[in-house]
Each structure stands twice: as C-alpha cells, then as structure tokens.
C-alpha positions in Angstrom: -7.6 -67.6 -54.1 -5.9 -64.2 -53.0 -2.7 -63.4 -54.6 0.4 -62.0 -53.0 3.4 -60.4 -54.7 6.8 -60.6 -52.8 9.4 -58.3 -54.3 13.0 -58.4 -52.9 16.5 -58.1 -53.9 19.1 -60.8 -53.2 22.6 -61.3 -54.5 23.8 -64.0 -52.2 20.4 -66.0 -51.8 20.2 -65.0 -48.1 17.2 -62.5 -48.7 15.9 -64.9 -51.3 15.9 -67.9 -48.7 13.8 -65.8 -46.4 11.3 -64.6 -49.2 10.8 -68.2 -49.9 10.1 -69.4 -46.2 7.7 -66.6 -46.0 6.0 -67.7 -49.4 5.7 -71.3 -48.1 3.8 -70.4 -45.1 1.4 -68.1 -47.1 0.9 -70.9 -49.6 -0.1 -72.9 -46.7 -2.8 -70.3 -46.1 -4.0 -70.6 -49.6 -2.4 -67.8 -51.1 -1.0 -67.8 -54.7 2.4 -66.3 -54.2 4.7 -64.7 -56.9 8.3 -64.3 -56.0 10.3 -61.5 -57.8 14.0 -61.1 -57.2 15.1 -57.7 -58.5 18.7 -59.1 -59.3 17.2 -61.2 -61.9 13.8 -59.5 -63.2 12.1 -56.2 -63.4 9.3 -56.1 -60.7 5.7 -56.6 -61.9 2.9 -53.8 -61.1 1.3 -54.7 -57.8 -2.2 -53.8 -59.1 -4.3 -57.0 -59.1 -2.6 -58.4 -56.0 -4.2 -58.6 -52.4 -0.9 -58.7 -50.6 2.6 -57.0 -51.1 5.7 -58.2 -49.6 8.9 -56.2 -49.7 12.4 -57.5 -48.8 15.7 -55.8 -48.9 19.4 -56.4 -47.6 20.9 -53.5 -46.0 23.7 -51.7 -47.7 25.5 -48.9 -45.8 22.9 -48.9 -43.1 19.9 -48.2 -45.8 18.2 -50.1 -48.5 19.9 -50.3 -51.9 19.7 -47.3 -54.0 17.7 -49.1 -57.0 15.5 -50.7 -54.4 14.5 -47.5 -53.1 13.8 -46.1 -56.4 11.3 -49.0 -57.0 9.4 -48.1 -53.6 9.5 -44.4 -54.6 8.1 -45.6 -57.9 5.0 -47.6 -56.8 1.7 -46.4 -57.5 -0.8 -45.4 -54.5 -1.7 -48.5 -53.0 -4.8 -47.6 -51.6 -4.9 -49.7 -48.4 -3.4 -52.7 -49.9 -1.9 -55.0 -47.1 1.9 -54.9 -47.2 4.7 -56.5 -45.0 8.4 -55.5 -44.8 11.4 -57.8 -44.1 15.1 -56.9 -43.9 18.5 -58.7 -43.7 21.7 -57.4 -42.1 25.0 -58.9 -41.6 25.9 -56.4 -38.8 23.7 -53.5 -38.0 20.5 -52.7 -39.9 20.4 -49.0 -38.8 16.9 -47.5 -39.7 16.8 -49.6 -43.1 13.3 -51.1 -41.8 11.8 -47.8 -40.9 12.6 -46.1 -44.2 11.1 -48.7 -45.9 8.0 -48.8 -43.8 7.7 -45.0 -44.1 7.7 -45.3 -48.1 5.1 -47.8 -47.9 2.9 -45.8 -45.5 3.3 -42.9 -47.7 2.0 -45.0 -50.8 -1.1 -45.9 -48.8 0.0 -49.3 -47.9 -1.6 -51.0 -45.0 1.3 -52.5 -42.7 0.6 -56.2 -41.6 3.9 -57.3 -40.8 7.6 -56.2 -40.2 10.6 -58.8 -39.9 14.1 -58.9 -39.6 17.0 -61.3 -39.3 20.7 -61.6 -40.0 22.0 -62.8 -43.4 25.8 -63.5 -44.2 27.7 -60.5 -44.9 29.6 -60.8 -47.9 30.9 -57.2 -48.0 34.0 -56.8 -49.9 35.4 -54.4 -47.3 35.3 -56.8 -44.3 36.1 -59.8 -46.3 39.4 -58.1 -47.6 40.2 -57.6 -44.0 39.5 -61.1 -42.9 36.2 -60.9 -41.5 32.9 -62.6 -42.4 29.9 -61.5 -40.2 26.9 -63.6 -39.7 28.3 -66.7 -41.2 25.7 -69.4 -42.0 22.8 -66.9 -41.5 19.8 -67.2 -41.9 19.9 -70.1 -39.6 17.3 -72.8 -39.6 15.9 -71.3 -36.6 15.6 -67.9 -38.3 14.0 -69.6 -41.4 11.5 -71.0 -39.0 10.7 -67.7 -37.6 10.5 -66.5 -41.3 7.5 -69.0 -41.8 5.9 -68.2 -38.7 5.9 -64.5 -39.7 4.4 -65.4 -42.8 1.6 -67.1 -40.8 1.1 -64.3 -38.8 0.8 -62.0 -41.9 -1.9 -64.1 -43.0 -3.6 -64.2 -39.7 -3.6 -60.3 -39.4 -5.3 -60.2 -43.0 -7.8 -62.5 -41.7 -8.8 -60.2 -38.8 -6.1 -61.0 -36.1 -5.2 -57.5 -34.3 -2.2 -56.3 -35.5 0.3 -54.4 -33.1 2.8 -52.5 -35.0 6.3 -53.3 -34.0 8.5 -50.3 -32.9 10.6 -48.6 -35.6 14.4 -49.2 -35.9 16.5 -46.5 -34.2 19.0 -44.6 -36.4 22.4 -45.8 -36.6 25.3 -44.3 -34.4 26.9 -41.0 -35.5 29.9 -42.9 -37.0 27.8 -45.2 -39.0 25.7 -42.3 -40.4 28.9 -40.4 -41.4 29.8 -43.6 -43.4 26.4 -43.6 -44.8 26.7 -40.1 -45.9 30.2 -40.9 -47.6 28.6 -43.5 -49.5 25.7 -41.5 -50.9 24.3 -41.6 -54.3 25.7 -38.5 -55.7 29.3 -39.5 -54.8 28.6 -42.9 -55.9 27.4 -41.5 -59.4 29.7 -38.6 -59.9 32.9 -39.6 -57.9 33.2 -43.0 -57.0 32.5 -44.6 -60.4 35.6 -42.9 -61.6 37.7 -44.6 -58.9 37.3 -48.4 -60.0 40.3 -49.5 -61.5 41.1 -52.4 -63.7 44.6 -54.1 -63.6 45.2 -54.8 -67.3 48.0 -57.2 -66.6 45.6 -59.5 -64.6 42.2 -58.8 -66.4 41.3 -61.6 -68.7 38.1 -60.0 -70.0 36.1 -62.9 -68.6 32.9 -61.0 -68.3 32.1 -62.0 -64.7 31.9 -58.4 -63.5 29.4 -57.6 -66.4 27.1 -60.5 -65.6 27.2 -60.0 -61.8 26.6 -56.4 -61.7 22.9 -56.1 -60.4 22.1 -53.0 -62.3 24.0 -53.5 -65.5 26.3 -50.6 -64.6 29.3 -52.2 -66.0 30.0 -52.2 -69.8 32.8 -52.5 -72.2 35.2 -49.6 -72.4 38.5 -49.2 -74.5 40.1 -52.7 -75.2 36.8 -54.3 -74.2 37.9 -53.9 -70.5 35.2 -52.9 -68.0 34.0 -49.3 -67.3 31.6 -48.1 -64.7 28.5 -45.9 -65.4 26.5 -43.7 -63.0 24.3 -46.5 -61.7 26.4 -47.9 -59.1 25.0 -49.2 -55.9 27.8 -49.4 -54.6 27.7 -53.1 -53.8 31.4 -54.0 -54.8 30.1 -57.3 -56.2 32.4 -56.9 -59.4 35.5 -56.7 -56.9 34.0 -59.4 -54.7 33.7 -62.1 -57.6 36.5 -60.9 -60.0 38.5 -64.3 -60.4 41.8 -62.7 -61.0 41.7 -59.9 -58.4 42.0 -57.3 -61.2 39.5 -54.7 -59.7 40.1 -52.1 -57.5 37.3 -49.9 -55.9 36.8 -46.8 -53.8 36.8 -49.0 -50.6 40.5 -49.5 -51.3 41.2 -45.8 -50.7 42.7 -44.8 -47.2 39.7 -42.4 -46.5 37.5 -45.5 -45.8 40.0 -47.5 -43.9 39.3 -46.0 -40.4 35.6 -46.8 -40.8 36.4 -50.4 -41.9 38.7 -50.8 -38.9 35.9 -49.2 -36.5 33.2 -51.3 -37.9 35.3 -54.7 -37.7 36.4 -53.7 -34.3 33.1 -53.0 -32.8 31.2 -55.8 -34.8 33.8 -58.5 -33.8 33.4 -57.7 -30.1 29.7 -57.5 -30.1 28.5 -60.7 -28.5 25.2 -60.6 -30.3 27.1 -61.0 -33.8 28.5 -64.1 -35.2 32.0 -63.6 -37.1 34.4 -65.9 -38.7 37.9 -65.3 -39.9 38.3 -65.8 -43.6 40.7 -65.3 -46.5 39.1 -64.0 -49.5 40.9 -64.1 -53.1 40.2 -64.6 -56.6 36.5 -64.4 -56.2 36.2 -67.0 -53.2 35.9 -66.8 -49.5 37.4 -69.6 -47.4 37.3 -70.1 -43.8 40.6 -69.9 -42.0 
C-alpha cells in the first residue's frame, strides 16, 4: 500500500478540515495517509513516503514563517510526487506560488494545487467588527477538496497533469503590508510591542498554551513575555479571556492598512463577510 504524508498548519481547524477531506479520498484510492498538524507536532521526515502533501494558511499574503522554515529544511525529494493546498480568508496573494517554487527547488514532482476559502479569524479584522469568509470551507469546498484528492491519485497513476497557473503577486498596498510584517521586524521590533495589562491579566496561561511556536514564556511576576519566534499570528491576543494583551496591530501605523483591507474586502462580491463583536476570546455574530 503506498504511503502519503500530509503536513499542514492549522490553528482554527479550517486547513485541517481540507487536509482531512483530501486524505479521505486518498484512502479511498488505497493510500495509507499520515496527517501532521504542525500546531501540535513536529513534522516527520518525508523519506519512506510515496506522496507528500503540503497545506498552509495565508498570513500577511505569504506562508507563516515557521512553515516556510519547514519547507526550506526539507531534504532533496528526488522526484517525490507532491501537492500543495492553501486556505485564505480574503486574498491569498502568491502564497501558493511561493510554496510550489520551494517544492520544485527541492526536486518534488508536482501532482496538484488546490486553494479555497477559510474563515479569517485575524485579530485586526475582528477587532474592527469583520469576520471574512465565515463558514468556510463550505460543504461544496470540502467536496472539491475530496475531488482534488482523487485527481492527485489519478495523476500518480498516470493521468496527464496540466500544471495550474501560478498565483499573481498581491497588490502594491498588500506587498507593503507584507513588508511591514516581515520576519526581521517581528523578531527585533514587534516582539517588544506586545503589552500586558497587569490589572486585567490573571496569569491563566491561555496565551502560553495557544502560541503555535512556544514563543511566549513566563517573565517577571509570571506574566507573559514574547520571544523572537513570533509569526505574528496574534492568537495570544485573539484568545485572551480578559482582553489583557495589546499587540503591534493596535498601533496607529497599521490602522490605514486595516481600513483599506476591510473596505476592499467587504465590497468584493466574491468574498463573504459577517459583522461581529470580538471580546474576551470569543467572536459573536452581530
């Protein structure tokens, strides 16, 4: 029985649901499928597998930093069949293209590329009262993900593969936003701009446990402190049950970008959105 490894990163289960849908169809094609969510475990070596799947959400119009580290750290794949899937709440930019190029550079043989919407639990948008792509991936998108899994199996079995076109780069404004959220700034500047309101913080440990890179540790008085390995996903601020955490996204320099993004995405007929209230770790529909 051929073996498939699907490595993905999922914090809110949207990417995980697509990975599971793809895996279900591969199992129907008699593949043994191992799923690995990098939120919960270290990805195994792909050696010994006959197929590799790579799934990523879109963070600031690119793959998350640590996910790209994983890809760059892969050994030469020597023609190993591989597929990519991407989930995005608003615009994916060229996230898929970045991943596909890295995989090609590692010597993988591309056998599929899939993308769909995923609910966008980004603190910056939620704080302004907007949840983009609520309810995604939909039943139809999950059906398409299963069909994609079947297509991957068919391509490996000999069906001709027509390589999908590459994603277009994001607009200039989004590229500027991506630049302003780059890794150097996250490591050396933004990590210092996270704040804790000690009058609200109960040292409950939610931010420690929710951080996907274990970047938050105990500081003076056992209050959270941020290290150099921030994505920045803002999950700590998003999930804080006391609204005790402030982040760089609260700074005025980011507000014009949030307003621009929300205005464009909320007026885009191809995107769904809902008005919400986000408070103390919970998002509620208005």
